[in-house]
N, C-alpha and C positions, 0 to 999 in steps of 0.2 A: 639512266640505267641504275645509277647508284641509289637514287631515291626509291625506285621500285624494289630493289634488293633490301634496303633499310626497312621499308614498310612490311615486306614479307617476313623479315626477321622479327620485327615487333609483333606481328600477328601470330607467328609461330610460338614466340615466348609466352604470349597471353593464352594461347590455346593449351600449351603444355602445363602452365601453372594451375589450370582449372581441372586437370586430369585427376579423377578419383576412381577407386575401384568399385564404386557402387554401381550395380547392374540395373538396367531399366526395370526388371521385374521386382526389384526390392523397393522401388520408390513408392511412397505413400501417396494416396490421392489428395489428401488435405495438405496444402503447401505449408501451413503453420506447423503441423505435426512433422512434416518432412524436415523442416528447418530445425526443429528441436532434435530430431533423430540425427541429423548431420552434425549438429554442434556437440551432441553427446558422443557420437562416434569419433570425433576428433580428440576427445579427452581419454579414450580407452585404448589401451595397448593391445596390439596383436600378440597373442601368446606364442605364435610361431615365429614371427619376424622379430619381435621383442624391441625393435627400435622404430616401429612405425605405428601409427594409429590404425584402428580397424577401418577407418575411412579411406586410407591410402593402400591398405594391404589387399592383395589378391588371394591370400591363403584361404582354403576352405573353412578353417575355424573362424577366421575374421568375418567371413560371410555369415556363418551361423550366429555369431555374436551380433552382427548388424541386424539380422532378422529377429533375434531375440529382443534387441532394443526396440525395434519397431512394433513387435507384438506387445511389449509392456506399455509402450506409449498408446497403442490402439486400445489397450485394456483400461486406460485412464490413469496410469501411474504418473506421478510427478517425476521430474528429473532426478531429484534426490532419492526417490524410491527405486528408480531404475538403477542408479549407481549403487545403492545399498544392496540390491538384489544381485548385481554382478559381482560385487566385492564378496558377498556371502558365498557365491558359487565358485569364483575363481581366485579369491584372495586379493590382498592389497596390490599385488603386482599388476593387476589389470589396469590400474590407474597410471596414466602417463605422468601426472603430477600428484605425488602421494599427499595424503592429508597431513596436517600439522598435529600430530598426536604424540603421546609419550614414546611410542616405539620409533618415531621418525624425528625426534628432536635433533639428534646428531646430524642426520641427513640435511636438515634445514639450517642448523646453526653453525656447523663447522666452517663451511665456505666463507660466510661473512666475517666470522671471528678470525680466520686466517688472513683475510684481506685487511681487516683492521689492524691485526697484530703486525703484519708486514709493513703497513703504512707507519705505524708508531715506531717500529724498529728503524725504518729508513729515516724518519724524522729525527730520532735520537742520534743516529749515526752522523747525519749531516750537521746537527747542532753541536755534537762533540768535536767534529772536525773543524767547524768554523771557530769554535772557542779555543782551539789549539790543544785540547785535552787528548786528542788522538794523535799520537806521534809514532811514526814507523820506527821500528827498532833498527838503529844504525850502530854498528860496532865501533867502539872507540879505537883510535889509532894507537899503535904501540909507540914507545919512545923512539925506536929506530925509524919507524915510518914517519913520525913527525919531523925528525931531523932531515930525512931525505926530501920530504915535502918542502920544508923551509929552504933547503939548498936549491931545489928546483925553482922555487919562486924567486929567490934572490938572484939566481943566474939569469932568469928571463927578464929582470927589470934593469939590469946594469948595461943596457945597450943592446946592440943587435946580437942575435944568437950566432954562434959560429956555424960555418957550413958543415954539413954532415960529412963524415969521413968516407962513407960508402955512397956509391951512386944510388939514387932513389929507386932504381929498377931492381935492386937486389932485395930478396925477401929474407928476413931474419926471423927465425922461429924463437918464440919466447918460452922455452921449456926449462 
């Protein structure tokens, strides 16, 4: 019984992973062109959903863009021409992965630079700590505190400590 349930779960997971919003009437008759259209539609952002590709989105605008991609491919445009056409029409935001251009340098370079900077900072911190250069700030004892500490240390080393005057069950507040 467990084996049948496990097989059913695996088949359901495989079936769900292949779910796309492409409708049967959108599919091109040429398999090579359809493969190109599907790969392009995975790179284009749905302008309504904004976090899905048009291949996964069921929004009417995503369907229109999918049909437009298929029309351009059927007209003989290359993948780059289709992308350029859609960028000219909808702007750079239509791309799920923006191009590496002057306007997007920060978008592409800040995350790796932050990661590298954090790694260097962690390495320097660890190195300083190992060498002993990093010392936590410990306040110095006052002369009165030093005398009390030395008295406590010498009292504890001269034999057994005297029994406490109060029973251990009493609670003394230190205010």
